C-alpha positions in Angstrom: 72.0 117.9 107.9 74.7 115.5 106.6 78.2 115.5 108.1 79.7 113.2 105.4 78.5 113.3 101.8 78.6 110.0 100.0 81.2 108.1 102.2 82.4 104.9 100.7 84.3 103.1 103.5 84.9 99.3 103.2 83.8 98.4 106.8 83.4 94.7 106.0 87.0 94.8 104.6 88.1 96.4 107.9 86.2 93.9 110.1 89.3 92.0 111.1 90.7 95.1 112.9 87.4 95.3 114.8 87.7 91.6 115.7 91.2 92.2 117.1 90.2 95.3 119.1 87.1 93.7 120.5 88.8 90.4 121.3 91.6 92.1 123.2 89.3 94.4 125.2 87.0 91.5 126.0 89.8 89.2 127.2 91.5 91.9 129.2 88.1 93.1 130.7 87.1 89.5 131.6 90.5 88.7 133.2 90.4 91.9 135.4 86.8 91.1 136.5 87.7 87.4 137.3 91.0 88.3 139.1 90.0 91.6 140.8 86.3 91.2 141.0 83.7 93.9 140.6 83.9 96.9 142.9 80.4 97.1 144.4 78.9 100.2 146.1 77.0 100.2 149.3 73.8 99.2 147.5 75.3 95.9 146.5 77.6 95.0 149.3 76.0 96.4 152.4 76.9 99.2 154.8 75.6 102.1 156.9 73.6 105.2 155.9 73.4 108.5 157.8 71.2 111.4 156.9 72.9 114.5 158.3 71.4 118.1 158.3 73.6 121.2 158.7 72.7 124.7 159.9 74.4 126.1 156.7 75.0 124.3 153.4 78.1 122.2 153.0 79.4 120.9 149.7 79.5 117.2 148.9 83.2 117.3 148.0 84.0 119.2 151.2 82.2 116.6 153.4 83.8 113.7 151.6 87.3 115.1 151.9 86.6 115.7 155.6 85.4 112.2 156.4 87.9 110.3 154.4 90.8 110.5 156.9 88.3 110.1 159.8 86.8 106.9 158.4 89.9 105.5 156.7 88.3 105.4 153.3 86.2 107.6 151.1 82.5 107.5 151.9 79.6 108.0 149.4 78.1 111.4 149.9 75.0 112.8 148.1 72.6 115.7 148.6 69.4 114.6 150.2 66.4 116.8 149.5 68.1 120.3 149.9 71.6 121.6 150.0 71.7 121.5 153.8 71.0 117.8 154.1 73.4 115.1 153.0 73.2 111.3 152.7 76.4 109.7 153.9 77.1 106.0 153.1 80.1 103.9 154.3 81.0 100.3 154.5 83.6 100.8 157.3 83.5 98.0 159.9 82.2 99.0 163.3 79.2 99.7 165.5 76.5 102.0 164.0 76.7 104.5 166.8 80.5 104.4 166.9 80.8 105.3 163.2 78.2 108.0 163.7 80.3 109.6 166.5 83.4 109.6 164.3 81.4 111.3 161.5 79.9 114.0 163.7 83.3 114.7 165.4 85.1 115.1 162.1 82.3 117.4 160.8 82.2 119.6 163.9 86.0 119.9 164.0 86.2 121.4 160.5 83.2 123.7 160.9 82.4 124.1 164.6 79.5 126.5 164.1 77.6 124.5 161.5 76.0 122.1 164.0 75.6 118.8 162.1 72.5 116.8 163.2 71.8 113.2 162.4 68.2 112.9 161.2 68.2 109.1 160.6 70.4 106.1 160.4 70.0 102.7 158.7 71.9 99.6 157.8 72.0 98.0 154.3 72.2 94.4 155.3 74.1 91.7 153.3 70.8 89.9 152.4 69.2 93.1 151.1 72.4 93.9 149.1 72.4 90.4 147.6 68.7 90.8 146.6 69.6 94.1 144.9 72.5 92.4 143.0 70.2 89.6 141.8 67.6 92.2 140.7 70.2 94.1 138.8 71.4 91.0 137.1 67.9 89.8 136.2 67.0 93.3 134.8 70.1 93.3 132.5 69.5 89.7 131.3 65.7 90.4 130.8 66.4 93.4 128.7 68.8 91.5 126.5 66.3 88.7 126.0 63.4 91.1 125.2 65.7 93.0 122.7 66.8 89.7 121.1 63.1 88.6 120.6 62.2 92.0 119.2 65.0 91.9 116.6 64.2 88.3 115.7 60.5 89.2 115.1 61.2 92.4 113.2 64.1 91.0 111.1 65.4 87.4 111.5 67.4 85.2 113.9 70.8 86.2 112.4 70.2 89.9 113.2 68.9 88.9 116.6 72.1 87.1 117.4 74.2 90.0 116.1 72.4 92.5 118.3 72.7 90.2 121.3 76.4 89.7 120.8 76.8 93.5 120.4 75.0 94.3 123.6 76.8 91.7 125.6 80.1 93.0 124.1 79.4 96.6 125.2 78.3 95.6 128.8 81.3 93.3 129.4 83.9 95.8 128.0 82.5 98.6 130.2 82.4 96.4 133.3 86.1 95.5 132.6 87.0 99.1 132.1 85.3 100.0 135.4 87.2 97.2 137.2 90.5 98.5 135.7 89.9 102.2 136.3 88.1 102.2 139.7 91.2 102.3 141.8 92.7 105.3 139.9 89.7 107.5 139.1 89.3 110.5 141.4 85.5 109.9 141.5 83.5 106.8 142.5 82.7 104.3 139.7 81.7 101.4 142.0 78.8 99.3 140.7 75.6 100.8 142.3 72.0 101.2 141.3 72.9 104.4 139.4 75.6 102.6 137.4 73.1 99.8 136.6 70.7 102.4 135.3 73.6 103.7 133.1 74.2 100.1 131.8 70.5 99.8 130.9 70.6 103.1 129.1 73.7 101.9 127.2 71.9 98.8 126.1 68.9 100.8 124.8 71.1 103.4 123.0 73.4 100.7 121.4 70.5 98.7 120.1 69.0 101.8 118.6 72.0 102.3 116.3 72.1 98.6 115.5 68.5 98.5 114.5 68.9 101.5 112.2 71.7 99.8 110.3 69.8 96.5 110.2 66.8 98.2 108.8 68.9 99.8 106.0 70.5 96.4 105.2 67.0 94.8 104.9 65.9 97.7 102.7 68.9 97.4 100.4 68.5 93.6 100.1 65.1 94.2 98.6 66.3 96.9 96.3 69.7 95.6 95.1 68.9 91.9 94.8 71.9 91.0 92.7 74.6 92.7 94.8 76.9 90.8 97.1 76.1 90.9 100.8 79.3 92.6 101.8 78.6 95.4 99.3 75.0 95.8 100.7 76.2 96.0 104.3 78.9 98.6 103.4 76.3 100.6 101.6 73.9 100.5 104.6 76.6 101.5 107.1 77.9 104.3 104.9 74.3 105.6 104.3 73.7 105.8 108.1 77.2 107.0 109.0 76.5 110.7 109.0 73.4 110.2 111.2 75.3 107.9 113.6 78.2 110.4 114.0 75.9 113.4 114.6 73.5 111.6 117.0 76.3 110.0 119.0 78.5 113.1 118.9 75.7 115.5 120.3 74.8 112.9 122.9 78.4 112.6 124.1 78.7 116.4 124.3 75.7 116.6 126.6 77.1 113.8 128.7 80.4 115.6 128.9 78.7 118.7 130.2 76.9 116.5 132.7 80.2 114.9 133.8 81.8 118.3 134.3 79.0 120.3 135.9 76.7 117.6 137.2 78.5 117.2 140.6 80.3 114.4 142.2 77.2 112.2 142.6 76.6 112.1 138.8 80.2 111.7 137.6 80.2 107.9 137.7 76.9 107.7 135.9 78.0 110.2 133.2 81.3 108.4 132.9 79.6 105.0 132.3 77.3 106.6 129.7 80.2 108.3 127.9 82.1 105.0 127.7 79.1 103.0 126.8 77.7 105.2 124.1 81.0 105.7 122.5 81.6 101.9 122.6 78.0 101.2 121.4 78.6 103.4 118.3 81.7 101.5 117.5 80.1 98.1 118.0 77.0 98.8 115.9 79.4 99.3 113.0 82.3 96.9 113.6 80.6 94.1 115.6 76.9 93.7 114.9 76.9 94.0 111.1 80.2 92.0 110.5 78.8 89.2 112.7 75.6 89.0 110.6 77.9 88.9 107.5 79.9 86.0 109.0 76.7 84.1 109.8 75.5 84.4 106.2 78.9 83.4 104.8 79.0 80.3 107.1 75.5 79.2 106.0 76.5 79.7 102.3 79.6 77.6 102.7 77.6 74.9 104.4 75.0 75.0 101.6 77.8 74.8 98.9 79.4 71.9 100.7 76.1 70.0 100.9 75.6 70.6 97.1 79.1 69.5 96.4 78.6 66.3 98.4 75.3 65.5 96.7 76.8 66.1 93.2 79.9 64.0 93.8 78.2 61.3 95.7 76.7 59.3 92.8 80.0 59.5 90.8 81.9 58.3 93.8 79.6 55.3 94.1 80.1 54.5 90.4 
């Protein structure tokens, strides 16, 4: 199935618009992260956990809206095993038993006959949260290094740098968007283990599109040996454009369904995937391939300058 038949878009000619868009989003995202800081979830900043079982099922949204005024801020609420058991997480300051009493009182006041029972309690300490943050950072950096080495081995170092820049671009922009949007979204997009899993998924999906375009560029370089590099790259992107749109479009539709019907606990995860996959599709076209083109042009200019120096050197001495 081909969505577009024989497209002929000059993506390399449009690359400056991509540079402007990516540059602005990167600068704004980095500034918001540096000024406001990342919004960590309980996993990465510490807090208290309560596993509560009810006599009758209660919805996650209902429990969250009930506990928000009682605790002074919205807690993290998820189903835990079955629909009658919920995991409640909060970083509200106070004694473990005091917070538990406030939770039970609020739940009993809204549904007196539902008899909430606390099955277990635990504290996520600052040291454990710091270890989780380090682990998440190392996993992201490790995945970038492995992908870079794979691209270098399969293609060459220029393509590896292009892929690495593209992936770093996607992760930084999504982090910046999360920092900007977290205070205004009606659902939680704090950085948690679930969001880190979404980022790793984004990295894998983005590099998949990039590798397909790189593979087509390499193929065309062997077939059309006399064509200019910008023509080859445009030809490669246009040849894979239909596949890219169909694959990304169907994936985004599935994620949209997950976002709408997946429940409150999955909305942040689905939102991160939606932003990341859409951005990864853009960056594989307007960031990775143009960056490789710029590297080749830079090396060609250096080689031409070296030749010019060698050719004019003897005459200059005479």
